[in-house]
N, C-alpha and C positions, 0 to 999 in steps of 0.2 A: 734483504738487510736483516742481519740477525744480531749484531753487536755493534757498539759504538765506542769511540774513544772515551776513556774514563777521566783523563786528566790532560789538559792542554799543555803545550810546550811553553806558552807564555800567557800572562793574564788576559782575560777575555773581556771585551767591552760588551755591554748590553746591546742587543740588536736595536737599530734605529727604526725598524719597521714595525715595532710592536703596536703602535696606535695609528699607523698610516694605512693608506690604501693597500700598500704592499703586504702589511700584516693581515688584512682581511683576505687577500688572495691566498696567502700562505695558510690561513685557517681553513679555507675551503679545500685546498689542495691536499692537506695532510689528513683529512677525514671529516672536516666540518660540514661537508655536503650531506653526510649520512643522515643526520636527524631530519633534514628537509625532505628526504626521499620517502619517508613513511607517510606523511600526509599527502604527498604527490601520488603515491601508489594508491592510497585510499580514494583519491579523487578520480584517478584513471579507472579503477575498478567500478566505482559508482557510476561513472559516465558511460563506460563502454561494456562493462561486464568483465569477469575474470578472464575468460578464454581469449577474447580479442586483445585485451590489454597485455596478457601474458605473451601472446604470439608477437605483438608489436615490439615489446621490450626485449624479448628473446632475439628477435630478428635484428634489432638495432645493436644489441650488445655483441652478437655474433660478428657483425661487420666492424664494430668498433674495436674488436680484438686485434684486427690487422694493424692498427695504429696506436694501441694502448697496451694490451696484454702481451702480444707477441714481441714487440720491441723491448718490453721490460725484462723478458727472459734473455733476449739476444744481447742487450747492452751489458749484461753481466759477463758474458764471454769476452766481449771487447775490452772490458776493464780488467778482467782477471788474467787473461793471457797476454796483456801488454807487458813488454820486457820480460818474457817468460824465462829467458836464459839468466838474466840478472837475478830474478826472484828465486829461481830454483837452484842455481849453482853459483851465483855471484854474491855481491854484497848488499843487494837491495833488501832482502829479508834475512834474518838471522835467527838462530836458536829455534824456539817453539814455533815461531811464525813461519819459518821455512818448512818445518815438518808439516804444519797445517797446510801449507801451500802444495807440497808434494802429495799429501794424502788427498786433498780435495781436487787437485788439478790432474792427478794421474791415477791414484789408487781407486778413487770412487768411480770415475768413468770406466776403468778397466773392469771392475766388478759389475757395474750396471750393463756395460756393453756385452760382457760374457753371458750374463743372465738373459739379455735380449736375444743374442745369437742362438743360444741353446733353445729358448722358447720358440723362436721362429723356425729353426732348423728341424726341431722335433715336432713342430706344430702342436705344442703343448699350451693349452689355455691356462692350465694351472701354473706353469712356470712364468708366463707373462703376468698372471694375476698377482704374483709375488711383488712385482714392481708397483702395481696399483695399491696393494695393501700397504707397502712402505710409503708410497706417496701420500695416501690419505692419513697415515699415522703422523707423518712429519709436517703436513701442511699447516696444522694448527700451531705447532711449535714455531714454524717460520713466521706466521702472522703475528703471534704475540711477541716474539723477539724483535721483530721489526717495529712493532708498536712501542716496545720498551726503548729501543734505540732512538726512535724519533722523539719520544718523550724526554729522554735525558739530554739529547743534543739541542733541541729547541729550548729547553730550560736553561742550559748552559749559555746559549746565545743571548739569553735574557739576563745573564749574570747570576743564575741560581744553580748551585751544585748540590749533589746528593752524596752524603757520606756512605761508606760501604754498608753499614747496617740499614740505612734507609733504602739503598738499592736492593738489598736482599728482600725487604718487605714488598717492594714493588714487583720484584721478580717472582716472589711467592704467589702473588695474585695472578701474574701472567701465566706461570706454569700450571697452577691449579685450574685456571680457565681452559688451558689446552687439554688437560686431563679430562675435565668434565665434557668438553666439546667432543672429544674422541669417544668417550664412554656412553654418550647419550645420542639418540635413545637406545635403550636396551635392545639387543639384537640376538634372537635365538639361533641365528645362522640361516641365511636365505640366499636364494639364487639371484644374482644381479648381473647387469650388463654394463660395461664401461668401455666406451670407444669400440664396441663390437665384441669385446672379449667377455665371455660368460663364465662366471665362477661363483663359488659359494663363500659367503662372508664368514669371518670368524665369530664365535659366540661371545657376546658382551652381556654378562648376567645383569639382572636388575639391581642386585646389591652393589655392583660396581658403579652403576649410574648414581645410586643414592649416596654412596660414600664419597665419590668425587664431587657431587653437588654440595654436600655438607662442607667438605674441605674448601671448596671454592668460595662459598659464602662466608666461611670463617675468616678468610683473608681480607674481607672488606673492612672490618673494624680496625685492624692494625694499619691498613693503608690510609684510612681516613685519619687515624690518630697521628701517624708520622707527618702527614701533610699539615694537620692543624698545629702540631708542635713546631714544625718548621716555620709556619707563618707567624706563630706567636714569638718564636725565638729570633727570627731574622727580619720580620716585618714585611716580607714580600714573598709571593708565591706565584709561579707561572701556572695559573689555573686554566685559562680559556683554551689556547691553542695546544700546548703540550698535553694537557690532561685529556682534551677531546680526542687527540690522536691516539693516545694510549687506550682509553676506554672504548673507543670505536673499534680498534683492532681486536680487543678482547671480547667485548660484549656483543657488538653488532656483526662483526665479520667472522667470529669464531663460535662463540657459545650459542648465540641465538640467531645464527645466520639463516636458518630455514623458517623463521617466524613469518616473514612476509614473502609471498610467492613472486612478487615483482622485484623487490629489493635484492633478493638473493642472486638474480641475474647480474646485478650491477656490482656486487661485492668484489669480484676479481679485478674489475676496472678501477674501483676505488683504491684497492691495495696497490695496483700497478701505478696509478697516478701518484700516490704517496711515495713510492719507490723512485719513480722518475724525477720527482721534484728534488729529491736528495742527490740523485745523479747530477742533475742540472746545477744544484748548489755547489757540489764538490768540483765538478769539471768546469763550471763557469768561472768560479773564483781562480782555479788553476790557469785557465785560458787567459783571463784578464791579467793575471800576474805575468805570464810568459810572453804576452805581446809587448811588454815593456822591457826596460833594461834589466839585466844584461843580456837577455835572450833575443829580443826583437823577432819573435817567431810570428807566424801568420796570425791574423786577427782572431779575437775570441769568437766572433760571429761565424767565421769560416770553420774554425775548429769544432764548434758545437754543431754546425750544420753538417759537417762530415760525419760526426758521431751519430747524429740523428738519422741520416740517410743510411748509414751502415747498419744501424740497429733495425731499421725498417726492412732492409734487404735481407739481413740474416734471419730476422723473425719469420719472414715469408718463406725462406729456404727451410728452416727448421720444421714449421708446422703446415706448410702447403707444398712447396716445390719438391723437396726431397721425398717426403712420405708418399705423395701422389705418384711420383715417378717409380718408386720402389714397389708400391702396391700394384701398379699397372704392369710392371715388368715381372715381378716375382710373387705377386699375391696369389691367394688361393683360387683354385678353379673348380674344385669339386664341391658339391652340396654338403658333404659330411664335414668338410673343413670349415665352411661358412657357419655351421651351427655353433662351434666353439670359439673360433677366432674372429668371426665376422669378416666382412669384405675388405677391411683395412688394417690388417695386423701390424704392418710396418708403421703406419701412423700411430697406432696404439703404443707400440714399443718406443718410438721416438718421443711421443708426448710425455710418457712417464719418465723416460731417461732425462729429458731436458728439465722437467720440473724438479726431480730429485737432485740432479746435479746443481741446479740453481741454488737450492737450499744450502748445499755444502759449500759452494763457492762463496756465498755471502758470509759464512762464518769466518772467512779469511779477509775478504775485501773491506769489511766495515769495522775491523778491530783497530784499536789505537796503534798497534804495531805496524800498520800500513801507513807509511809516511804521508800518503795523499789525503788521509782523513783530517789532516791539520786544516785543510781548506773548509771543513765543516765548522771549525771552531771560530771562524771569523765572520763578522757581519759582511753581507754581500758588498763587494767593492762598488758595484753600480749604485747601491743605496748610499754609500759614503760619498760618492761623487755628487749625487743629487743633493745631499745634505750640505756639502761644502760650498 
């Protein structure tokens, strides 16, 4: 999720879940669990020691990825390529949104696929490393933009909107956090291994780390000022849930993601849960609408169940079934090849491909030009029914 609708098609009612049990659940799903993990990590390390605790958490999160991380990537494909003909060539998307769709849906995978094929065909670790360099460069951008989107949508659902100038101040903090996260720590260039591929990192000078740090910290005061001014001017401010989601995405999941050795294993899952919550919000409201007149389609529970099972299956195919089959059938056999590409080069290529493509697809899916994002602008229909 990288961008969110900026203005609704009709006036928005404040969410009725703000002070309810549903509001507390939402708080934890969008990032509120993060602060609780640090004392839990400390307790685990104190009770069992770092190595056993790290092994246990790493093992747990490896298997949790089957039902959290992997489906979060897969569901993007299910949402993005829905009605592909209408979006690419029909009337579903128009103008700039159609161009974005064509670029993200066809141009980007063509480039990434070509790079992957060349790297695998030539057995070039350097070529495959270009995918990892791009992935690590963009992942922080993806995290902070998702945090920004969650912040603005949750605020809007509570009846609070941000003017363009205010949005720019928030985005400045997001993007400067991304820049600092990417530039730190300073790196003189070192040999690393990622998914079996061995390559040398690019040089990140110390001055770049210091510069991006100063810029990042300098955006804190404007952010605090516009929030204070908004509170003083309008008398209300969505502090707890929206702001927690934003700051966790920037500070805990991006800038200082490596500060705690146990929490860093959980960060991808926290990000994925945040993403899946908004998928559920959008598709759930759509499904509940379409099970009534004038459509009378299958029940919302059935539609959401099919989407969940499809995402689980496609996630398994992307990260386990397909790469395992390809590596076993076409993978390296000689010792010399193992030294640079590792034993699973097809897994490495597919892993980077899906990650990067996911980032670009999100720039289309979660924009206001996508008509389906209107379902994010409404209080959950189930909550309305409980309140009525």
